[in-house]
Backbone bond lengths (Angstrom), bond angles and torsions (degrees), N, CA, C in turn:
res aa  C-N    CA-C-N  psi(-1)  N-CA   C-N-CA  omega(-1)  CA-C   N-CA-C  phi
1 X - - - 1.494 - - 1.538 110.27 -
2 X 1.336 117.92 -38.32 1.434 121.12 179.60 1.532 110.26 -62.66
3 X 1.330 116.09 -43.60 1.467 120.24 177.02 1.497 114.15 -62.97
4 X 1.363 115.71 -37.75 1.474 119.66 177.03 1.508 110.50 -64.65
5 X 1.364 118.35 -42.20 1.456 121.42 178.97 1.541 108.98 -62.74
6 X 1.312 117.17 -45.00 1.469 120.01 178.98 1.509 112.19 -57.88
7 X 1.311 116.12 -43.98 1.499 121.91 -179.99 1.501 110.29 -64.42
8 X 1.307 117.80 -40.76 1.499 120.98 -179.33 1.611 106.78 -67.81
9 X 1.270 117.24 -42.83 1.481 120.63 -177.88 1.543 108.48 -63.66
10 X 1.358 115.56 -44.18 1.451 118.16 -179.93 1.506 112.20 -63.05
11 X 1.359 115.54 -40.53 1.473 120.59 -179.68 1.538 108.64 -63.37
12 X 1.292 117.82 -46.94 1.493 120.82 178.77 1.456 112.52 -64.27
13 X 1.393 119.25 -36.45 1.395 123.04 -179.61 1.538 110.04 -65.23
14 X 1.336 114.02 -43.48 1.487 117.12 -175.89 1.514 109.87 -63.52
15 X 1.338 116.97 -48.38 1.438 122.19 -178.36 1.514 112.77 -67.50
16 X 1.305 116.98 -37.28 1.482 121.08 178.71 1.527 109.63 -65.74
17 X 1.285 116.90 -43.80 1.468 118.58 -179.95 1.512 111.76 -65.02
18 X 1.300 116.13 -44.80 1.485 119.58 -179.62 1.557 108.68 -59.99
19 X 1.331 118.81 -45.17 1.456 121.49 -176.15 1.486 111.44 -69.84
20 X 1.353 117.12 -35.74 1.486 119.55 178.49 1.498 111.87 -68.63
21 X 1.329 115.70 -45.36 1.462 118.47 -178.75 1.499 111.00 -64.38
22 X 1.348 117.82 -43.21 1.440 123.35 178.41 1.512 111.46 -60.47
23 X 1.312 115.65 -42.06 1.525 120.08 178.11 1.501 110.73 -61.51
24 X 1.344 116.57 -49.18 1.448 118.95 -176.70 1.509 111.76 -64.93
25 X 1.283 117.70 -44.37 1.499 120.42 179.60 1.523 112.17 -62.67
26 X 1.346 115.43 -42.30 1.492 120.52 -179.18 1.545 109.25 -63.95
27 X 1.334 117.28 -29.52 1.497 120.07 -174.42 1.540 111.92 -81.33
28 X 1.349 116.79 -17.61 1.459 118.46 -175.04 1.507 112.72 -66.81
29 X 1.353 118.49 147.09 1.422 125.31 176.42 1.529 108.23 -94.99
30 X 1.337 115.03 106.27 1.460 118.38 -169.82 1.525 113.04 -93.72
31 X 1.291 115.36 148.95 1.443 125.70 166.58 1.487 110.04 -126.59
32 X 1.311 118.33 128.00 1.492 121.01 -174.42 1.527 106.84 -121.68
33 X 1.321 114.06 125.90 1.514 120.73 -178.61 1.503 109.92 -115.52
34 X 1.361 111.85 136.16 1.471 121.46 173.98 1.565 112.33 60.77
35 X 1.323 115.51 39.65 1.450 120.36 -177.20 1.530 112.11 -94.07
36 X 1.330 116.42 -4.81 1.496 119.08 -173.88 1.463 114.05 -57.63
37 X 1.384 115.19 -51.91 1.474 119.63 -176.58 1.530 111.05 -64.87
38 X 1.317 116.27 -37.51 1.497 120.60 -179.08 1.530 108.75 -67.82
39 X 1.366 114.72 -46.62 1.413 117.39 179.29 1.517 113.73 -57.90
40 X 1.326 115.90 -38.92 1.474 117.94 177.35 1.483 111.65 -63.28
41 X 1.346 118.39 -38.18 1.486 120.44 174.46 1.531 110.96 -62.10
42 X 1.330 116.89 -46.68 1.443 120.89 -175.50 1.502 112.54 -67.43
43 X 1.338 114.34 -43.22 1.471 121.29 179.34 1.493 111.80 -65.16
44 X 1.346 115.64 -28.26 1.449 120.89 179.34 1.513 113.16 -92.88
45 X 1.374 114.94 14.49 1.503 122.40 178.53 1.512 112.66 55.52
46 X 1.370 115.69 34.30 1.446 122.78 175.70 1.590 105.61 -84.76
47 X 1.275 115.60 118.43 1.456 119.15 -179.83 1.560 109.80 -63.78
48 X 1.310 115.49 128.50 1.494 122.35 -170.78 1.482 109.45 -135.81
49 X 1.330 115.93 140.99 1.461 120.44 175.37 1.540 108.59 -105.28
50 X 1.368 114.54 122.77 1.474 121.94 -175.08 1.501 107.96 -112.99
51 X 1.365 117.00 130.12 1.435 122.54 -177.20 1.527 109.54 -120.91
52 X 1.316 115.14 135.94 1.520 121.01 173.85 1.547 107.17 -148.77
53 X 1.366 114.49 155.82 1.415 119.75 -171.01 1.584 109.66 -70.90
54 X 1.293 113.70 147.86 1.518 119.97 -179.49 1.468 114.44 -56.75
55 X 1.305 117.20 -37.72 1.466 121.21 -175.87 1.552 114.68 -62.95
56 X 1.318 115.33 -26.44 1.461 120.55 -173.02 1.518 111.66 -118.39
57 X 1.333 117.01 20.31 1.481 121.75 -166.68 1.530 113.98 -75.37
58 X 1.355 119.93 -16.26 1.360 119.65 -170.68 1.521 114.89 -57.15
59 X 1.348 117.88 -50.59 1.450 118.63 -177.15 1.519 113.34 -75.21
60 X 1.298 121.34 -39.67 1.510 116.99 176.57 1.490 116.45 -60.50
61 X 1.356 116.51 -32.30 1.449 117.63 169.93 1.525 111.18 -59.05
62 X 1.293 117.04 -46.80 1.460 121.33 -179.72 1.566 110.87 -65.47
63 X 1.307 116.30 -43.07 1.482 120.67 -175.93 1.490 112.26 -62.87
64 X 1.363 118.78 -33.31 1.479 122.06 -175.81 1.507 111.67 -97.18
65 X 1.326 117.98 13.28 1.453 121.05 -178.70 1.535 111.33 -65.75
66 X 1.305 117.20 157.70 1.455 122.26 174.68 1.543 115.71 67.88
67 X 1.362 117.21 16.18 1.436 118.32 -177.50 1.556 112.41 -116.49
68 X 1.270 118.12 25.48 1.499 124.42 176.12 1.514 108.87 63.48
69 X 1.340 116.72 54.64 1.452 123.65 178.40 1.520 108.33 -107.59
70 X 1.342 112.43 151.24 1.481 120.21 165.90 1.542 108.16 -103.44
71 X 1.333 115.47 139.57 1.435 119.47 177.78 1.514 110.53 -114.05
72 X 1.324 119.48 139.86 1.480 122.60 177.86 1.484 108.91 -99.40
73 X 1.350 115.89 122.27 1.423 121.48 176.82 1.544 109.54 -127.34
74 X 1.366 116.94 160.90 1.430 121.61 -179.37 1.510 113.43 -71.90
75 X 1.271 120.73 171.55 1.461 123.84 175.40 1.553 110.23 -93.92
76 X 1.298 116.24 12.69 1.481 119.48 177.41 1.568 110.94 -80.69
77 X 1.348 114.61 174.81 1.454 116.30 177.25 1.546 112.31 -66.19
78 X 1.328 116.19 -34.85 1.480 119.33 175.45 1.519 110.10 -64.56
79 X 1.368 116.79 -38.12 1.431 120.96 179.00 1.527 111.43 -64.57
80 X 1.331 116.25 -33.98 1.430 120.78 -179.79 1.570 109.09 -70.06
81 X 1.283 118.10 -39.72 1.482 120.94 175.59 1.512 109.87 -62.82
82 X 1.309 120.24 -43.05 1.454 121.58 177.84 1.506 110.89 -65.44
83 X 1.356 117.24 -40.28 1.465 121.13 -179.75 1.512 110.47 -60.41
84 X 1.330 116.23 -40.89 1.491 119.93 -178.45 1.541 109.95 -64.61
85 X 1.314 115.22 -42.92 1.488 119.25 177.44 1.495 111.35 -64.33
86 X 1.350 118.98 -43.00 1.425 121.41 -179.62 1.530 112.42 -63.26
87 X 1.303 115.02 -40.00 1.467 117.99 -179.93 1.519 112.45 -63.86
88 X 1.358 115.70 -34.60 1.459 119.53 175.53 1.523 111.96 -71.43
89 X 1.316 118.51 -20.97 1.460 124.35 177.23 1.584 108.82 -90.49
90 X 1.316 118.02 5.45 1.460 120.81 174.06 1.495 114.42 93.47
91 X 1.340 120.21 12.18 1.463 121.08 -179.44 1.563 109.88 -89.36
92 X 1.295 116.92 149.92 1.405 122.48 156.83 1.514 108.74 -82.56
93 X 1.317 119.25 151.45 1.475 119.91 -176.60 1.540 109.87 -126.00
94 X 1.357 112.18 142.44 1.471 119.60 168.84 1.517 106.99 -118.12
95 X 1.326 118.28 137.26 1.465 122.32 -174.77 1.492 108.91 -110.20
96 X 1.387 116.34 121.53 1.445 120.03 179.92 1.494 111.12 166.33
97 X 1.352 118.36 163.81 1.427 123.87 178.41 1.523 106.57 -149.72
98 X 1.377 117.54 -174.90 1.404 122.18 177.93 1.503 110.77 -68.49
99 X 1.356 116.63 -19.73 1.466 122.53 -175.22 1.525 110.37 -91.26
100 X 1.309 117.34 -36.16 1.448 121.95 -170.72 1.542 111.73 -151.05
101 X 1.303 114.15 119.72 1.499 119.47 174.30 1.512 111.72 78.11
102 X 1.331 119.10 10.68 1.464 120.72 -173.13 1.567 113.65 -67.60
103 X 1.337 117.44 -37.05 1.446 119.02 -177.49 1.530 109.88 -65.23
104 X 1.319 116.12 -46.77 1.449 120.56 -178.91 1.545 109.69 -63.41
105 X 1.294 116.43 -42.85 1.528 122.30 -178.19 1.540 106.64 -62.91
106 X 1.324 119.89 -43.63 1.460 121.87 179.16 1.475 112.34 -61.99
107 X 1.344 117.55 -41.58 1.463 121.22 176.73 1.526 111.46 -62.12
108 X 1.358 116.77 -39.86 1.471 120.79 176.47 1.500 112.65 -63.77
109 X 1.325 115.97 -37.81 1.508 121.30 -177.63 1.523 108.49 -69.54
110 X 1.340 116.57 -41.31 1.421 120.10 -178.29 1.526 112.12 -65.48
111 X 1.372 114.54 -43.37 1.449 118.63 178.94 1.523 110.13 -65.43
112 X 1.354 117.70 -41.08 1.430 120.54 -178.89 1.534 111.54 -63.77
113 X 1.354 114.71 -42.58 1.509 119.74 -178.62 1.502 108.35 -69.98
114 X 1.282 121.00 -27.28 1.483 122.76 179.47 1.512 112.18 -74.51
115 X 1.359 116.31 -42.81 1.458 120.82 -166.12 1.509 117.45 -120.91
116 X 1.327 117.66 -18.45 1.447 120.97 -169.81 1.498 117.51 -114.27
117 X 1.421 114.65 -58.08 1.466 121.15 -173.01 1.453 112.73 -170.11
118 X 1.303 116.46 -161.40 1.454 122.58 176.52 1.524 115.23 -85.79
119 X 1.373 116.51 172.03 1.472 123.03 179.39 1.478 106.75 -133.41
120 X 1.345 114.38 137.77 1.441 122.44 170.99 1.548 107.82 -112.84
121 X 1.331 112.91 137.29 1.508 116.37 -174.22 1.556 108.52 -148.96
122 X 1.357 113.18 144.61 1.465 119.94 172.34 1.593 104.73 -101.73
123 X 1.338 118.03 104.77 1.449 118.43 -172.30 1.510 117.98 -71.04
124 X 1.340 117.45 -6.78 1.468 123.00 175.31 1.554 111.30 -104.67
125 X 1.318 117.57 -6.53 1.445 121.47 -176.34 1.511 113.96 -85.95
126 X 1.344 117.23 168.23 1.455 126.74 -2.27 1.571 115.44 -90.91
127 X 1.303 117.65 -1.89 1.464 120.48 -173.64 1.541 113.28 -129.37
128 X 1.313 118.25 5.57 1.436 119.70 174.65 1.553 111.73 88.90
129 X 1.293 118.67 -167.69 1.463 127.81 10.56 1.591 109.60 -63.64
130 X 1.341 113.70 152.05 1.473 118.40 -175.69 1.511 112.11 -62.69
131 X 1.335 116.07 134.87 1.441 123.28 177.70 1.520 115.19 57.36
132 X 1.380 112.22 32.33 1.446 120.63 176.12 1.555 108.24 -108.65
133 X 1.305 115.91 119.23 1.456 119.41 -174.95 1.508 112.30 -79.98
134 X 1.348 115.47 103.74 1.429 122.01 179.73 1.626 107.29 -76.57
135 X 1.293 118.70 163.21 1.455 123.67 -168.20 1.586 113.83 -68.91
136 X 1.330 114.79 -22.15 1.484 116.76 -166.26 1.485 116.69 -53.75
137 X 1.327 118.81 -43.92 1.503 121.57 -177.85 1.536 111.55 -65.20
138 X 1.330 115.91 -43.31 1.461 120.11 179.05 1.465 111.09 -67.92
139 X 1.320 120.01 -46.12 1.420 125.31 179.77 1.516 111.79 -59.22
140 X 1.328 114.44 -44.05 1.513 118.74 178.91 1.501 110.79 -64.41
141 X 1.340 116.24 -40.89 1.496 119.41 178.63 1.512 110.96 -65.78
142 X 1.310 118.28 -38.15 1.492 123.84 176.95 1.485 112.07 -61.31
143 X 1.345 116.41 -50.01 1.431 123.18 -173.81 1.503 113.13 -72.30
144 X 1.359 116.30 -33.25 1.446 122.59 -175.30 1.513 113.86 -94.38
145 X 1.391 116.83 -10.06 1.466 125.34 -174.89 1.551 110.37 60.11
146 X 1.319 118.41 20.60 1.455 122.45 174.97 1.539 110.25 -84.06
147 X 1.308 120.37 139.13 1.468 120.55 176.51 1.508 111.13 -65.84
148 X 1.353 114.60 143.50 1.464 121.42 176.98 1.536 110.27 -100.06
149 X 1.299 116.56 128.90 1.470 122.39 177.39 1.486 110.22 -124.43
150 X 1.354 115.56 133.15 1.485 119.99 178.53 1.492 108.97 -107.66
151 X 1.310 117.98 147.61 1.430 122.15 179.68 1.514 111.71 -139.25
152 X 1.355 114.79 123.38 1.453 124.00 176.37 1.538 108.25 -85.07
153 X 1.319 118.40 139.33 1.418 124.23 -176.93 1.479 110.33 -127.84
154 X 1.375 116.51 125.19 1.432 122.25 178.51 1.551 112.32 -123.28
155 X 1.297 115.48 138.61 1.470 120.12 178.56 1.528 110.86 -111.95
156 X 1.335 117.24 131.29 1.443 118.44 -175.22 1.515 110.62 -74.32
157 X 1.311 120.56 -27.74 1.481 122.12 -178.52 1.551 105.75 -152.52
158 X 1.378 113.95 110.81 1.429 117.75 -175.12 1.497 111.55 -147.36
159 X 1.318 117.77 154.91 1.436 122.28 172.41 1.500 109.41 -90.30
160 X 1.319 115.65 138.42 1.512 119.52 179.63 1.561 107.97 -103.45
161 X 1.279 116.85 117.77 1.435 119.93 177.21 1.535 114.14 -74.20
162 X 1.273 117.26 160.74 1.501 121.65 -179.53 1.535 109.08 -90.35
163 X 1.301 116.76 48.41 1.438 123.47 176.30 1.567 110.17 -95.17
164 X 1.305 116.58 176.54 1.470 121.30 179.85 1.529 112.45 -58.55
165 X 1.395 116.85 -31.16 1.433 122.11 -176.70 1.517 113.83 -106.31
166 X 1.347 116.77 4.00 1.455 121.86 -176.74 1.560 109.86 56.41
167 X 1.252 115.95 52.36 1.490 126.02 -171.69 1.518 111.22 -50.84
168 X 1.314 115.53 134.73 1.471 122.00 -179.38 1.519 109.65 -88.49
169 X 1.302 118.34 127.11 1.507 125.10 169.44 1.516 106.99 -114.98
170 X 1.345 117.59 100.49 1.491 118.88 -176.70 1.552 110.38 -67.81
171 X 1.326 113.05 147.17 1.444 121.14 178.41 1.540 107.89 -82.05
172 X 1.350 118.90 143.72 1.429 121.09 -177.34 1.558 112.06 -56.41
173 X 1.340 115.06 142.93 1.453 122.73 174.36 1.577 112.36 69.68
174 X 1.242 116.42 10.73 1.470 119.77 175.69 1.568 109.61 -87.51
175 X 1.298 115.01 -177.11 1.495 121.04 -177.85 1.503 113.49 -92.31
176 X 1.311 116.04 148.51 1.448 121.70 171.59 1.534 107.76 -136.23
177 X 1.292 115.63 140.94 1.525 119.83 178.70 1.547 107.16 -128.10
178 X 1.323 113.71 130.21 1.441 124.75 172.28 1.466 111.40 -107.86
179 X 1.357 119.54 125.53 1.498 121.89 179.64 1.521 105.25 -121.26
180 X 1.320 118.06 117.05 1.445 124.96 -176.46 1.533 110.62 -94.71
181 X 1.328 114.77 145.88 1.489 120.59 167.35 1.520 107.89 -83.40
182 X 1.345 116.64 165.93 1.416 119.87 165.43 1.519 109.38 -71.54
183 X 1.307 118.89 153.74 1.486 121.86 179.37 1.522 111.04 -60.35
184 X 1.339 115.05 138.05 1.436 122.37 177.46 1.541 107.40 -109.16
185 X 1.311 115.43 120.58 1.459 121.30 177.23 1.546 110.01 -100.01
186 X 1.278 113.85 131.01 1.484 119.06 -174.53 1.489 109.94 -118.39
187 X 1.321 113.81 121.94 1.502 120.95 178.40 1.539 110.30 -60.46
188 X 1.280 117.97 127.21 1.484 122.67 -179.68 1.512 111.51 -62.75
189 X 1.390 116.96 -21.51 1.454 121.02 -179.59 1.510 111.60 -97.00
190 X 1.304 121.24 7.54 1.460 123.55 179.96 1.499 113.18 -59.65
191 X 1.336 115.65 134.04 1.413 122.43 -174.62 1.547 110.84 -70.26
192 X 1.311 114.05 158.26 1.493 120.01 -173.20 1.532 111.97 -59.85
193 X 1.369 118.00 -43.99 1.463 119.58 178.34 1.543 112.06 -58.82
194 X 1.311 114.78 -41.62 1.426 118.88 179.19 1.564 114.24 -65.44
195 X 1.303 111.57 -38.94 1.486 118.69 174.35 1.552 109.36 -59.25
196 X 1.294 117.10 -45.86 1.479 121.56 -179.75 1.526 109.88 -59.95
197 X 1.333 116.18 -41.47 1.454 120.04 179.98 1.528 110.12 -67.91
198 X 1.317 117.22 -36.07 1.462 120.28 -178.88 1.519 111.15 -68.86
199 X 1.351 116.02 -32.90 1.449 119.35 179.03 1.552 109.78 -65.48
200 X 1.289 116.29 -42.31 1.476 121.01 176.27 1.570 110.04 -61.30
201 X 1.312 116.16 -41.93 1.467 118.50 -179.88 1.553 109.66 -68.29
202 X 1.264 119.74 -36.79 1.479 122.74 177.74 1.529 109.01 -64.48
203 X 1.340 118.09 -40.17 1.440 119.86 176.93 1.510 112.42 -61.47
204 X 1.320 114.98 -45.50 1.473 119.50 179.10 1.513 111.08 -62.67
205 X 1.340 116.76 -43.18 1.471 121.85 178.43 1.493 112.68 -60.99
206 X 1.316 115.86 -46.24 1.484 118.80 -175.54 1.515 108.54 -69.95
207 X 1.355 119.93 -34.74 1.465 119.81 176.66 1.537 109.82 -65.47
208 X 1.348 116.56 -40.08 1.436 119.81 176.80 1.510 113.98 -60.02
209 X 1.359 114.75 -43.71 1.463 120.66 178.15 1.501 110.30 -65.22
210 X 1.352 117.64 -36.82 1.427 120.91 177.83 1.533 111.57 -64.21
211 X 1.300 114.74 -41.52 1.462 119.26 179.59 1.533 111.10 -65.51
212 X 1.348 115.72 -41.58 1.445 119.61 174.80 1.495 114.94 -60.10
213 X 1.361 115.05 -42.19 1.458 120.52 -177.54 1.512 111.60 -68.58
214 X 1.265 116.94 -27.51 1.491 121.51 -175.29 1.507 116.26 -87.57
215 X 1.345 117.07 1.09 1.487 119.10 -176.09 1.544 107.56 -89.33
216 X 1.318 115.30 97.33 1.474 121.18 174.34 1.511 108.36 -111.26
217 X 1.375 115.76 144.79 1.437 120.50 -178.28 1.555 107.68 -80.96
């Protein structure tokens, strides 16, 4: 009986979370900046890697739903919850992080970006350091020859959780702003030192986009 109760609670929890997140995201009043070049890539079925910070990931996951993307989530319980939501939004999912399963997940992302579709990734997730651009997104873009696009995400009215990244939970019917970078094309033969420099530049760019997205009057 205890196991049955646990299964029922887990089932209700999964569906409640999905419905609540979908409702909140659908209610937000969005503003999208510099999306033209990215939209052209996506509408032309050009496989693209899109990166956004973990703390603000809720809406960009929703915004890019239904476009043949793969999402990278951790192998933790929280990662499983996110993976379930993403699958219902039409994503394929790869499970892994820099701590566990990362190599396999990276290989899956590269193959998917080469042959199947785009990839969405939080380059500082799932455990931080916050707003620190780990190599995965750049390496995947380099190996797959897919362009890398970064997007800053700002919420006009949100609750900040007491998590490692101070995760944003936007309030229903509030504003959200997405600010996209131009696509970054990475030569597959780029030397290691240059790749390391590019990772630093991507981190600086994404932080600048995040700051721009978060400026509400």
